[in-house]
C-alpha positions in Angstrom: 98.7 95.6 122.9 98.9 98.8 120.8 97.6 97.0 117.7 94.9 95.2 119.5 93.6 98.4 121.1 93.5 99.9 117.6 91.8 96.9 115.9 89.4 95.9 118.7 88.5 99.2 120.2 89.0 101.5 117.2 91.4 103.8 119.1 93.4 106.2 117.0 97.1 105.3 116.7 98.3 108.8 117.4 96.4 108.8 120.7 97.7 105.3 121.5 101.2 106.4 120.7 101.1 109.1 123.4 99.7 106.6 125.9 102.5 104.2 125.1 105.2 106.9 125.1 106.2 106.4 121.5 106.1 108.6 118.4 103.1 108.3 116.1 105.4 107.0 113.3 106.6 104.2 115.5 103.0 103.4 116.4 102.1 103.2 112.7 105.1 101.0 111.9 104.5 98.6 114.8 100.8 98.3 113.9 101.5 97.6 110.3 104.1 95.0 111.2 101.7 93.3 113.6 98.8 93.4 111.1 101.1 91.8 108.4 102.1 89.0 110.8 98.5 88.3 111.7 97.5 88.4 108.0 100.2 85.9 107.2 99.0 83.6 109.9 95.6 83.0 108.2 95.8 79.5 106.8 92.8 80.1 104.5 94.8 82.7 102.5 98.1 80.8 102.0 99.3 80.0 98.4 96.3 81.8 96.8 96.5 84.7 94.3 94.6 87.8 95.1 91.2 87.4 93.4 90.3 91.1 93.4 91.2 91.4 89.7 88.4 89.8 87.5 91.0 88.7 85.0 92.6 86.4 87.6 89.2 84.8 88.2 88.8 84.1 84.5 92.4 82.9 84.1 91.8 80.5 87.0 88.5 79.3 85.6 86.6 80.8 88.6 83.6 83.0 89.0 82.2 85.2 91.7 78.8 85.1 93.4 77.0 88.4 93.5 73.7 89.6 94.8 70.9 91.0 92.6 72.7 94.3 92.5 75.4 92.8 90.2 72.8 91.6 87.7 73.8 92.7 84.2 77.5 92.0 84.6 79.3 89.3 82.6 77.4 86.1 83.7 80.6 84.0 83.1 82.3 86.1 85.7 79.6 87.0 88.3 76.7 84.6 89.0 73.6 86.4 90.3 70.2 85.1 91.4 67.2 85.4 89.2 64.9 88.4 89.7 61.1 88.5 89.8 58.2 86.6 91.2 56.5 83.5 90.0 59.7 81.9 89.0 59.8 78.4 87.7 60.8 75.7 90.1 64.3 75.4 88.6 65.0 79.1 89.1 63.8 78.9 92.7 66.1 76.0 93.3 69.0 77.9 91.6 68.3 80.9 93.9 68.3 78.7 97.0 71.7 77.1 96.0 73.1 80.5 95.2 72.1 81.9 98.6 73.5 78.8 100.3 76.9 79.2 98.6 77.0 82.9 99.3 76.1 82.6 103.0 79.5 81.8 104.4 81.0 84.9 102.8 78.1 87.0 104.0 78.7 85.8 107.6 82.4 86.7 107.3 81.5 90.2 106.2 79.0 90.5 109.1 81.7 89.5 111.5 84.2 92.0 110.1 81.7 94.8 110.4 81.7 94.7 114.2 85.4 95.7 114.3 85.6 99.4 114.8 88.9 99.7 112.9 87.0 98.9 109.7 84.5 101.7 110.1 86.6 104.4 108.5 89.4 102.8 106.5 91.5 105.2 104.6 94.4 103.3 103.2 95.5 101.4 100.1 93.5 98.3 98.9 96.5 96.1 99.8 96.5 97.4 103.3 92.7 96.8 103.6 93.2 93.2 102.5 95.9 92.7 105.1 93.8 94.4 107.7 90.7 92.3 106.9 92.9 89.1 107.1 94.4 90.1 110.4 90.9 90.9 111.9 89.6 87.6 110.7 92.5 85.8 112.4 91.7 87.6 115.6 88.0 86.9 115.1 88.6 83.2 114.6 90.9 83.1 117.6 88.2 84.7 119.7 85.5 82.3 118.6 87.8 79.2 119.2 88.7 80.4 122.7 85.0 80.3 123.8 
């Protein structure tokens, strides 16, 4: 309950600790343990390397899809849509396909943004990854329950 109140409602762990009658250190430890358990329960992230490092993408023969703000990066690593107006038909089709492929990821980010816990994250990148996975597991559970 402590972790759910923190994740879903954005309550501060030190405030929750007082309400639960435990020390803040115990609250932090229990929340981290629960988040790790939830993150490990996400079947989409089992047996996959962390793709945050661009070298891993290249080693695996993969690439990322970026928006127009990523234009100018290595095109073998980040595929971006074409800029400009009056594009030829093949560029318009490329941009439509690019948008279609990026849309599931954009929906996930939109869903994650509604969780108050992610408003002011101040922890290591590894913890943010676990936090995002845990929130997505809860988000999926919430949508399947409806």
